[in-house]
VEXMIKE-367800 format. One record per residue (C-alpha): residue number from 0; x negated, y negated, z negated; residue in one letter. Coordinates in steps of 0.5 Angstrom, whole numbers, plus 2048, in hexadecimal, padded with zeros to 3 digits. Layout:
N
<NUM <X Y Z> A>
...
This chain:
85
<0 <7C2 818 800> M>
<1 <7C6 81C 805> A>
<2 <7C9 823 807> T>
<3 <7CB 825 80E> V>
<4 <7D0 82B 80F> N>
<5 <7D0 830 815> G>
<6 <7D4 82B 819> Q>
<7 <7CF 826 819> G>
<8 <7D3 821 814> A>
<9 <7CE 81D 80F> V>
<10 <7D1 81B 808> T>
<11 <7CD 816 804> L>
<12 <7CC 819 7FD> V>
<13 <7C7 814 7FA> G>
<14 <7C2 80F 7FB> A>
<15 <7BB 811 7FE> G>
<16 <7B8 813 804> E>
<17 <7B8 819 809> T>
<18 <7B6 81B 810> T>
<19 <7BC 81F 814> I>
<20 <7BA 823 819> T>
<21 <7BE 826 81F> A>
<22 <7BB 82C 823> T>
<23 <7BE 830 829> F>
<24 <7BB 836 82B> A>
<25 <7BD 835 833> G>
<26 <7C1 83A 837> N>
<27 <7C2 83B 83F> D>
<28 <7C5 834 840> D>
<29 <7C1 830 83B> Y>
<30 <7B9 82F 839> L>
<31 <7B7 830 831> A>
<32 <7B7 829 82D> G>
<33 <7B7 826 827> S>
<34 <7B8 81F 824> A>
<35 <7B6 81C 81D> S>
<36 <7B9 816 819> Y>
<37 <7B7 813 813> K>
<38 <7BD 811 80E> L>
<39 <7BC 80C 809> V>
<40 <7C2 80C 804> V>
<41 <7C1 806 7FF> A>
<42 <7C4 806 7F8> A>
<43 <7CB 803 7F7> Q>
<44 <7CB 7FC 7F4> T>
<45 <7D1 7FA 7EF> G>
<46 <7D6 7F5 7F0> V>
<47 <7D7 7F1 7E9> N>
<48 <7DD 7EC 7E8> N>
<49 <7E2 7EE 7ED> V>
<50 <7E8 7E9 7ED> N>
<51 <7EF 7EC 7F0> A>
<52 <7F2 7E5 7F2> D>
<53 <7EE 7E1 7F7> A>
<54 <7F1 7DB 7FA> D>
<55 <7F4 7DA 801> D>
<56 <7EF 7D4 803> N>
<57 <7E8 7D4 805> G>
<58 <7E3 7D9 809> E>
<59 <7E3 7E0 807> I>
<60 <7DD 7E5 808> Y>
<61 <7DB 7EC 807> S>
<62 <7D6 7EF 802> L>
<63 <7D1 7EF 808> S>
<64 <7D2 7E8 80A> G>
<65 <7D7 7E8 810> Q>
<66 <7DD 7E4 810> K>
<67 <7E3 7E7 810> V>
<68 <7EB 7E6 810> E>
<69 <7F0 7E6 80B> K>
<70 <7F2 7ED 80D> T>
<71 <7EB 7F0 80B> Y>
<72 <7EC 7F5 805> R>
<73 <7E6 7F6 800> G>
<74 <7E2 7F2 7FC> I>
<75 <7E1 7EB 7FF> V>
<76 <7DD 7E4 7FD> I>
<77 <7E1 7DE 7FD> K>
<78 <7DE 7D7 7FB> D>
<79 <7D8 7DB 7F8> G>
<80 <7DC 7E0 7F4> K>
<81 <7DE 7E7 7F5> K>
<82 <7E5 7E9 7F6> Y>
<83 <7E9 7F0 7F7> K>
<84 <7EE 7EF 7FD> Q>
């Protein structure tokens, strides 16, 4: 699921679910407190049949369905097919 280093940076290490809790004991300036957050990491899905040469015409979408520009880099969907650009 995830690891947390001494500086509080979270690193995802696999699919699963965990709860991350941060606590502060308090001091002369601040009261004690804590906060917990549930983290759910979904399994990665594969991408098949990626083509390296997309046409320059038509609308282009990211894998999340957002319309993107020709300058966008990554896997895109154009005319119902996946391309790397």
